[in-house]
Backbone as CSV, one residue per row, in Angstrom:
resi,resn,N_x,N_y,N_z,CA_x,CA_y,CA_z,C_x,C_y,C_z
1,MET,85.361,108.855,104.116,85.534,109.200,102.690,84.950,108.143,101.763
2,ASN,84.689,106.945,102.275,84.333,105.881,101.337,82.960,105.245,101.624
3,THR,82.087,105.924,102.389,80.709,105.455,102.477,79.940,105.976,101.274
4,GLN,78.986,105.180,100.810,78.227,105.597,99.636,77.531,106.937,99.838
5,GLU,77.014,107.153,101.065,76.291,108.384,101.336,77.204,109.610,101.261
6,SER,78.396,109.499,101.867,79.316,110.641,101.865,79.832,110.939,100.467
7,VAL,80.124,109.897,99.704,80.641,110.102,98.354,79.570,110.740,97.471
8,ARG,78.359,110.275,97.579,77.273,110.846,96.772,77.038,112.314,97.128
9,ALA,77.098,112.617,98.422,76.899,114.005,98.831,78.061,114.883,98.361
10,GLN,79.277,114.356,98.450,80.454,115.114,98.070,80.447,115.475,96.592
11,TYR,79.937,114.565,95.763,80.055,114.753,94.313,78.705,114.859,93.601
12,ALA,77.683,115.274,94.354,76.387,115.485,93.707,76.481,116.636,92.696
13,ARG,77.330,117.611,92.988,77.622,118.705,92.090,79.129,118.857,91.948
14,GLU,79.552,119.678,91.023,80.980,119.760,90.691,81.765,120.768,91.523
15,GLY,81.097,121.567,92.341,81.765,122.656,93.035,82.926,122.233,93.908
16,ASN,82.746,121.200,94.732,83.823,120.776,95.636,85.069,120.328,94.856
17,LEU,84.846,119.523,93.823,85.975,119.031,93.022,86.663,120.168,92.293
18,THR,85.906,121.091,91.748,86.482,122.227,91.035,87.338,123.082,91.969
19,THR,86.848,123.302,93.195,87.592,124.083,94.179,88.942,123.444,94.470
20,ARG,88.970,122.155,94.664,90.217,121.478,95.011,91.183,121.433,93.822
21,ARG,90.658,121.173,92.657,91.528,121.095,91.490,92.187,122.421,91.168
22,SER,91.529,123.512,91.500,91.999,124.831,91.069,93.337,125.222,91.693
23,VAL,93.719,124.627,92.808,94.935,125.067,93.512,96.161,124.213,93.192
24,TRP,95.970,123.083,92.516,97.090,122.146,92.366,98.022,122.529,91.216
25,GLN,99.303,122.459,91.523,100.369,122.792,90.567,101.303,121.598,90.416
26,PRO,102.020,121.489,89.297,102.977,120.386,89.121,104.120,120.462,90.127
27,THR,105.016,119.521,90.049,106.212,119.523,90.893,107.094,120.707,90.513
28,ALA,108.072,120.983,91.332,108.977,122.132,91.080,109.659,122.031,89.730
29,ASP,109.902,120.794,89.263,110.552,120.627,87.962,109.553,120.402,86.832
30,GLY,108.264,120.680,87.096,107.265,120.681,86.021,106.588,119.363,85.733
31,ARG,106.772,118.349,86.563,106.138,117.058,86.343,104.716,117.066,86.885
32,ASP,103.788,116.586,86.065,102.365,116.612,86.419,101.815,115.175,86.403
33,PRO,101.168,114.709,87.477,100.706,113.317,87.525,99.722,112.966,86.408
34,ALA,98.785,113.867,86.121,97.801,113.566,85.081,98.456,113.454,83.704
35,THR,99.441,114.317,83.429,100.159,114.256,82.155,100.919,112.959,82.035
36,GLU,101.576,112.531,83.122,102.331,111.269,83.085,101.398,110.083,82.963
37,ALA,100.232,110.135,83.599,99.270,109.051,83.467,98.766,108.953,82.036
38,ALA,98.463,110.090,81.406,98.005,110.089,80.026,99.090,109.562,79.078
39,ARG,100.343,109.941,79.355,101.437,109.438,78.533,101.595,107.939,78.660
40,THR,101.490,107.442,79.873,101.602,105.993,80.111,100.515,105.236,79.365
41,ILE,99.313,105.776,79.365,98.201,105.130,78.653,98.439,105.163,77.152
42,ALA,98.851,106.293,76.615,99.069,106.428,75.172,100.170,105.483,74.699
43,GLU,101.201,105.291,75.525,102.294,104.393,75.152,101.849,102.948,75.041
44,ALA,100.748,102.593,75.693,100.229,101.216,75.592,99.493,100.974,74.291
45,ARG,99.249,102.039,73.504,98.537,101.957,72.221,97.224,101.170,72.360
46,PRO,96.353,101.621,73.244,95.125,100.862,73.504,94.076,101.027,72.416
47,ARG,93.227,100.023,72.330,92.067,100.090,71.441,90.816,100.519,72.223
48,ARG,90.731,100.068,73.477,89.591,100.446,74.343,90.105,100.827,75.705
49,VAL,89.652,101.970,76.188,90.075,102.493,77.496,88.843,102.800,78.341
50,LEU,88.884,102.396,79.604,87.834,102.712,80.549,88.393,103.599,81.651
51,GLU,87.764,104.738,81.884,88.086,105.528,83.087,86.954,105.359,84.086
52,VAL,87.287,104.942,85.303,86.316,104.804,86.362,86.433,105.996,87.303
53,GLY,85.296,106.508,87.761,85.325,107.701,88.591,85.821,108.893,87.813
54,CYS,85.170,109.212,86.698,85.702,110.167,85.730,85.544,111.621,86.166
55,GLY,84.789,111.897,87.230,84.606,113.289,87.637,83.948,114.092,86.541
56,THR,84.423,115.290,86.332,83.807,116.188,85.333,84.264,115.896,83.908
57,GLY,85.123,114.885,83.735,85.465,114.434,82.394,86.706,115.040,81.765
58,ALA,87.483,115.827,82.511,88.659,116.475,81.932,89.687,115.451,81.466
59,PHE,89.949,114.437,82.282,90.948,113.453,81.899,90.448,112.575,80.754
60,ALA,89.179,112.184,80.788,88.612,111.377,79.697,88.665,112.133,78.377
61,GLU,88.361,113.427,78.431,88.436,114.249,77.214,89.864,114.286,76.675
62,ARG,90.813,114.345,77.576,92.222,114.313,77.159,92.581,112.991,76.506
63,LEU,92.068,111.891,77.068,92.349,110.586,76.481,91.787,110.476,75.072
64,VAL,90.603,111.038,74.857,90.017,111.040,73.519,90.906,111.778,72.536
65,ALA,91.414,112.938,72.952,92.261,113.751,72.071,93.598,113.092,71.780
66,GLU,94.170,112.427,72.776,95.528,111.889,72.647,95.544,110.434,72.147
67,ASN,94.367,109.814,72.036,94.288,108.434,71.530,93.176,108.360,70.487
68,PRO,93.379,109.006,69.337,92.300,109.159,68.353,91.775,107.841,67.772
69,ASP,92.582,106.786,67.845,92.144,105.500,67.291,91.515,104.589,68.348
70,ALA,91.425,105.066,69.570,90.898,104.245,70.666,89.467,104.648,71.018
71,GLU,88.719,103.680,71.530,87.391,103.945,72.072,87.557,104.246,73.564
72,ILE,87.090,105.404,73.993,87.207,105.821,75.394,85.819,105.769,76.027
73,VAL,85.714,105.081,77.151,84.457,104.996,77.896,84.727,105.498,79.320
74,ALA,83.851,106.340,79.822,84.017,106.898,81.165,82.799,106.559,82.027
75,THR,83.053,106.282,83.306,81.957,105.999,84.224,82.117,106.802,85.513
76,ASP,81.003,107.049,86.182,81.026,107.678,87.494,79.685,107.371,88.164
77,GLN,79.667,107.405,89.493,78.411,107.195,90.215,77.545,108.453,90.199
78,SER,78.169,109.615,89.969,77.434,110.871,89.990,76.777,111.123,88.635
79,GLU,75.464,111.261,88.650,74.763,111.562,87.406,75.207,112.894,86.837
80,ARG,75.474,113.858,87.707,75.912,115.164,87.258,77.269,115.061,86.560
81,PHE,78.191,114.295,87.116,79.502,114.159,86.506,79.410,113.430,85.153
82,VAL,78.543,112.445,85.061,78.349,111.767,83.772,77.788,112.732,82.744
83,GLU,76.868,113.580,83.165,76.310,114.596,82.271,77.407,115.541,81.773
84,LEU,78.266,116.008,82.656,79.331,116.921,82.270,80.360,116.258,81.362
85,THR,80.645,114.980,81.647,81.604,114.246,80.802,81.043,114.022,79.415
86,ALA,79.796,113.644,79.325,79.167,113.433,78.011,79.130,114.728,77.200
87,ALA,78.985,115.863,77.890,78.967,117.153,77.199,80.314,117.473,76.551
88,ARG,81.357,116.798,76.995,82.692,116.977,76.395,82.874,116.077,75.166
89,GLY,81.854,115.305,74.828,81.960,114.414,73.672,82.502,113.036,73.994
90,VAL,82.476,112.685,75.274,82.990,111.383,75.716,81.827,110.446,75.994
91,GLU,81.933,109.195,75.585,80.938,108.188,75.945,80.974,107.997,77.467
92,ALA,79.890,108.263,78.133,79.881,108.219,79.594,78.590,107.609,80.101
93,ARG,78.700,106.876,81.210,77.519,106.280,81.810,77.670,106.177,83.327
94,VAL,76.543,106.149,84.013,76.560,105.967,85.461,76.860,104.501,85.762
95,ALA,77.867,104.277,86.602,78.237,102.918,86.965,79.058,102.942,88.257
96,ASP,78.983,101.834,88.985,79.709,101.636,90.237,80.901,100.730,89.962
97,LEU,82.093,101.139,90.383,83.286,100.342,90.174,83.139,98.947,90.767
98,GLN,82.359,98.804,91.811,82.208,97.509,92.465,81.330,96.537,91.659
99,ASP,80.693,97.038,90.605,79.820,96.190,89.772,79.772,96.772,88.373
100,LEU,80.866,96.652,87.654,80.992,97.279,86.338,80.112,96.579,85.299
101,PRO,79.377,97.330,84.482,78.451,96.738,83.506,79.129,96.386,82.179
102,PHE,80.259,95.688,82.257,81.002,95.322,81.068,81.418,93.865,81.150
103,PRO,81.541,93.192,79.990,81.970,91.794,79.984,83.436,91.645,80.414
104,ASP,83.810,90.429,80.715,85.214,90.127,81.004,86.096,90.524,79.826
105,ASP,87.330,90.923,80.124,88.354,91.181,79.091,87.903,92.237,78.076
106,SER,87.232,93.295,78.555,86.641,94.276,77.636,87.599,95.411,77.261
107,PHE,88.614,95.678,78.082,89.422,96.874,77.883,90.910,96.572,77.915
108,ASP,91.640,97.370,77.128,93.105,97.285,77.140,93.707,98.063,78.288
109,VAL,93.016,99.136,78.700,93.490,99.982,79.790,92.308,100.389,80.651
110,VAL,92.510,100.419,81.972,91.573,101.013,82.906,92.321,102.072,83.688
111,ALA,91.711,103.238,83.866,92.322,104.341,84.613,91.426,104.711,85.779
112,ALA,92.058,104.939,86.934,91.349,105.395,88.142,92.144,106.561,88.708
113,MET,91.655,107.751,88.488,92.391,108.972,88.854,91.832,109.530,90.167
114,TRP,92.591,109.417,91.229,92.199,109.982,92.512,90.785,109.570,92.931
115,MET,90.492,108.270,92.920,89.150,107.856,93.296,89.094,106.577,94.097
116,LEU,90.129,105.771,94.121,90.040,104.470,94.785,89.869,104.582,96.296
117,TYR,90.273,105.712,96.860,90.059,105.875,98.319,88.590,106.071,98.654
118,HIS,87.748,106.280,97.631,86.300,106.460,97.865,85.499,105.161,97.753
119,VAL,86.106,104.064,97.298,85.352,102.845,97.011,85.029,102.109,98.321
120,PRO,83.763,101.860,98.616,83.407,101.192,99.882,84.104,99.844,100.075
121,ASP,84.081,98.991,99.046,84.749,97.694,99.112,85.876,97.715,98.086
122,LEU,87.054,98.116,98.530,88.172,98.305,97.621,88.557,97.029,96.906
123,ASP,88.619,95.913,97.622,89.018,94.656,96.986,88.004,94.236,95.922
124,ARG,86.759,94.446,96.185,85.739,94.140,95.187,85.930,95.021,93.939
125,GLY,86.224,96.288,94.165,86.458,97.189,93.038,87.660,96.793,92.227
126,LEU,88.752,96.452,92.904,89.963,96.036,92.183,89.753,94.710,91.456
127,ALA,88.958,93.826,92.018,88.631,92.580,91.334,87.854,92.839,90.049
128,GLU,86.987,93.858,90.093,86.248,94.233,88.900,87.178,94.810,87.830
129,VAL,88.154,95.616,88.250,89.143,96.116,87.290,89.864,94.955,86.629
130,ARG,90.307,94.010,87.442,91.018,92.838,86.927,90.141,92.067,85.952
131,ARG,88.861,91.939,86.263,87.936,91.172,85.422,87.755,91.821,84.042
132,VAL,87.555,93.129,83.986,87.262,93.766,82.699,88.530,94.059,81.879
133,LEU,89.690,93.949,82.484,90.945,94.130,81.727,91.264,92.849,80.935
134,ARG,91.666,93.028,79.703,92.109,91.870,78.932,93.413,91.359,79.499
135,PRO,93.767,90.088,79.235,95.080,89.584,79.688,96.214,90.445,79.128
136,GLY,97.126,90.870,80.012,98.213,91.735,79.599,97.831,93.207,79.568
137,GLY,96.610,93.529,79.983,96.161,94.919,79.971,96.828,95.742,81.060
138,LEU,96.587,97.043,81.018,97.248,97.995,81.907,96.216,98.700,82.785
139,PHE,96.521,98.781,84.073,95.699,99.551,85.008,96.535,100.702,85.535
140,VAL,96.040,101.926,85.376,96.725,103.131,85.848,95.901,103.730,86.977
141,ALA,96.496,103.864,88.150,95.792,104.408,89.312,96.641,105.534,89.930
142,VAL,96.008,106.659,90.166,96.688,107.812,90.780,96.021,108.098,92.113
143,THR,96.838,108.368,93.127,96.303,108.654,94.459,97.217,109.595,95.218
144,ASN,96.766,110.024,96.390,97.538,110.925,97.244,98.195,110.154,98.385
145,GLY,99.233,110.759,98.933,99.895,110.208,100.100,99.278,110.730,101.382
146,ASP,99.601,110.087,102.483,99.052,110.500,103.783,99.411,111.935,104.133
147,GLU,100.594,112.411,103.677,101.033,113.775,104.012,100.575,114.822,102.989
148,HIS,99.719,114.411,102.071,99.189,115.335,101.058,98.410,116.460,101.743
149,THR,98.857,117.675,101.610,98.286,118.875,102.261,98.159,118.727,103.764
150,ALA,98.924,117.844,104.359,98.850,117.655,105.809,99.260,118.929,106.553
151,GLY,100.167,119.705,105.992,100.580,120.952,106.621,99.413,121.906,106.760
152,LEU,98.610,122.028,105.731,97.424,122.884,105.768,96.434,122.368,106.804
153,ARG,96.180,121.097,106.800,95.204,120.511,107.701,95.626,120.695,109.160
154,ARG,96.906,120.517,109.443,97.367,120.658,110.816,97.317,122.118,111.276
155,GLU,97.672,123.036,110.379,97.579,124.457,110.724,96.149,124.865,111.046
156,ALA,95.190,124.184,110.428,93.778,124.517,110.637,93.158,123.712,111.778
157,GLY,94.003,123.011,112.551,93.516,122.285,113.712,93.158,120.846,113.492
158,GLY,93.420,120.316,112.295,93.107,118.933,111.987,94.331,118.039,111.965
159,GLU,94.197,116.925,111.293,95.278,115.944,111.180,95.428,115.539,109.733
160,ALA,96.514,114.841,109.447,96.720,114.293,108.096,95.568,113.357,107.752
161,MET,95.233,113.296,106.472,94.153,112.412,106.021,94.736,111.068,105.590
162,VAL,94.450,110.043,106.356,94.927,108.690,106.053,93.767,107.923,105.445
163,THR,93.968,107.409,104.221,92.888,106.745,103.487,93.211,105.270,103.247
164,GLN,92.237,104.561,102.695,92.399,103.134,102.449,93.239,102.831,101.204
165,PHE,93.403,103.848,100.318,94.229,103.642,99.132,95.083,104.888,98.959
166,SER,96.334,104.813,99.395,97.237,105.955,99.406,98.602,105.565,98.846
167,SER,99.497,106.528,98.793,100.881,106.231,98.400,101.475,105.168,99.309
168,GLU,101.083,105.201,100.574,101.670,104.308,101.565,101.124,102.886,101.500
169,ASN,99.823,102.738,101.271,99.244,101.390,101.310,98.679,100.897,99.982
170,GLY,98.678,101.735,98.958,98.082,101.352,97.675,98.734,100.173,97.005
171,GLU,100.055,100.095,97.078,100.748,98.987,96.412,100.359,97.647,97.027
172,GLN,100.224,97.618,98.328,99.825,96.391,99.014,98.455,95.917,98.516
173,SER,97.516,96.847,98.379,96.185,96.486,97.887,96.247,95.986,96.444
174,LEU,97.021,96.660,95.616,97.118,96.270,94.211,97.732,94.893,94.032
175,ARG,98.698,94.565,94.842,99.384,93.267,94.700,98.505,92.093,95.115
176,ARG,97.396,92.339,95.742,96.455,91.262,96.021,95.702,90.832,94.755
177,HIS,95.769,91.662,93.700,95.009,91.383,92.479,95.862,91.378,91.217
178,PHE,97.053,91.980,91.269,97.884,92.100,90.075,99.310,91.643,90.380
179,ASP,100.001,91.176,89.341,101.332,90.629,89.519,102.424,91.694,89.491
180,GLN,102.281,92.665,88.602,103.351,93.648,88.413,102.823,95.047,88.774
181,VAL,103.540,95.710,89.668,103.164,97.047,90.101,104.399,97.944,90.067
182,THR,104.342,99.015,89.292,105.400,100.017,89.316,104.800,101.322,89.823
183,ARG,105.650,102.227,90.303,105.149,103.454,90.883,106.062,104.633,90.576
184,GLU,105.471,105.812,90.536,106.214,107.055,90.322,105.664,108.099,91.288
185,GLU,106.572,108.806,91.950,106.170,109.767,92.981,106.247,111.200,92.444
186,PHE,105.342,112.048,92.954,105.296,113.452,92.545,105.128,114.334,93.775
187,ALA,106.042,115.264,93.945,105.932,116.257,95.035,105.164,117.462,94.493
188,THR,103.851,117.305,94.381,103.007,118.375,93.855,102.888,119.501,94.888
189,ARG,102.261,120.617,94.466,102.159,121.785,95.325,100.746,122.363,95.258
190,ALA,100.198,122.669,96.419,98.928,123.392,96.505,99.236,124.869,96.720
191,VAL,98.876,125.709,95.779,99.160,127.138,95.856,97.844,127.908,95.998
192,PHE,97.692,128.564,97.128,96.470,129.337,97.404,96.759,130.811,97.226
193,PRO,95.962,131.513,96.437,96.220,132.948,96.221,95.994,133.783,97.459
194,ASP,95.150,133.271,98.387,94.897,134.029,99.615,94.273,133.096,100.656
195,HIS,94.048,133.653,101.833,93.500,132.883,102.950,92.116,132.328,102.625
196,ALA,91.286,133.123,101.957,89.930,132.685,101.631,89.947,131.430,100.750
197,ALA,90.898,131.376,99.825,90.993,130.199,98.939,91.357,128.944,99.738
198,ALA,92.247,129.085,100.706,92.624,127.963,101.557,91.440,127.494,102.401
199,GLU,90.678,128.430,102.936,89.496,128.068,103.705,88.469,127.364,102.827
200,ALA,88.298,127.829,101.590,87.350,127.203,100.670,87.774,125.761,100.355
201,TYR,89.071,125.558,100.215,89.615,124.217,99.962,89.239,123.292,101.103
202,LEU,89.481,123.721,102.328,89.150,122.897,103.494,87.659,122.635,103.578
203,ALA,86.856,123.646,103.339,85.400,123.492,103.413,84.881,122.523,102.350
204,SER,85.578,122.410,101.240,85.133,121.539,100.155,85.177,120.074,100.534
205,MET,85.888,119.724,101.620,85.947,118.320,102.051,84.611,117.868,102.613
206,GLN,83.790,118.786,103.104,82.469,118.475,103.648,82.549,117.346,104.666
207,ASP,83.539,117.392,105.560,83.711,116.334,106.532,83.172,116.686,107.915
208,GLY,82.544,117.862,108.017,81.955,118.259,109.291,82.930,118.780,110.320
209,PHE,84.220,118.871,109.943,85.216,119.347,110.900,85.173,120.880,110.981
210,ASP,85.390,121.396,112.175,85.394,122.851,112.379,86.799,123.395,112.127
211,TRP,87.108,123.638,110.857,88.447,124.111,110.501,88.668,125.525,111.024
212,ARG,89.852,125.755,111.590,90.217,127.075,112.109,91.629,127.441,111.633
213,LEU,91.672,127.886,110.389,92.968,128.219,109.772,93.379,129.633,110.165
214,PRO,94.526,129.797,110.837,94.986,131.159,111.182,95.123,132.020,109.934
215,HIS,94.778,133.271,110.066,94.799,134.161,108.913,96.246,134.362,108.426
216,PHE,96.402,134.458,107.095,97.684,134.818,106.510,97.435,135.799,105.371
217,GLU,98.430,136.621,105.120,98.340,137.602,104.036,99.019,137.077,102.787
218,GLY,98.484,137.456,101.650,99.101,137.063,100.382,98.866,135.595,100.075
219,SER,99.695,135.054,99.190,99.550,133.646,98.777,100.360,132.733,99.705
220,LYS,100.036,131.456,99.666,100.748,130.495,100.485,100.743,129.141,99.781
221,GLU,101.825,128.384,99.955,101.989,127.100,99.284,102.135,125.989,100.322
222,TYR,101.510,124.845,100.024,101.612,123.666,100.881,102.031,122.475,100.012
223,ALA,102.745,121.572,100.637,103.270,120.419,99.923,102.201,119.345,99.707
224,GLY,102.219,118.762,98.520,101.389,117.619,98.222,102.256,116.395,97.989
225,HIS,101.629,115.257,97.870,102.339,113.996,97.569,101.381,113.116,96.770
226,VAL,101.746,112.809,95.541,100.921,112.024,94.635,101.732,110.842,94.128
227,THR,101.075,109.676,93.984,101.723,108.488,93.421,100.922,107.994,92.219
228,LEU,101.661,107.672,91.165,101.096,107.065,89.962,101.495,105.597,89.961
229,PHE,100.511,104.723,90.043,100.747,103.270,89.936,100.406,102.816,88.522
230,ALA,101.312,102.033,87.914,101.057,101.391,86.636,101.119,99.900,86.884
231,VAL,100.005,99.208,86.592,99.811,97.835,87.056,99.392,96.928,85.914
232,SER,99.910,95.698,85.951,99.497,94.720,84.936,99.515,93.327,85.540
């Protein structure tokens, strides 16, 4: 998941990301990780915010709307994603988290939404976040747990996806670079309207695995696990 070649192939276009995003629902009591991350950022009353790995720009666009007095900058390695983000009216540029093109102490907040598991050198990337954050700044990172959609993957003949930055090991990585780490857990849900949608979700991983999901009728739900880290 974190070689440069695989990440570039995965996100050269928006289709894979769009397919995966389409099935995710909040927790049973209505809590949504992206909403809570946006609220956490807004409460910091930032003047400058950087989102790294911005994808198609939905979260960056939300930050612009909810923080009208702040400057929002978004980056991604995918030229296509930067193009889509800029089309939303967000300042966006192609950049690698491991070598951010910004001076020290440039931002009040940095956000990394479901992307740190893709960074080839995670410690180098986190050091860059630390460098561009002003003293006392806030880093918000959202990631999945090892059991995230593991039920679906096992039913299709695979295994749980264990990554380098997850609910289980993310805090350990963050504490190598930051002093204060808080976390919030979300039992999200993947809801597939039919078998074909579940197969499309698995295929969007582009991992070369021969998925064999037994057929099911109607809709089906699988458990997710998401963690929101707030770091300073």
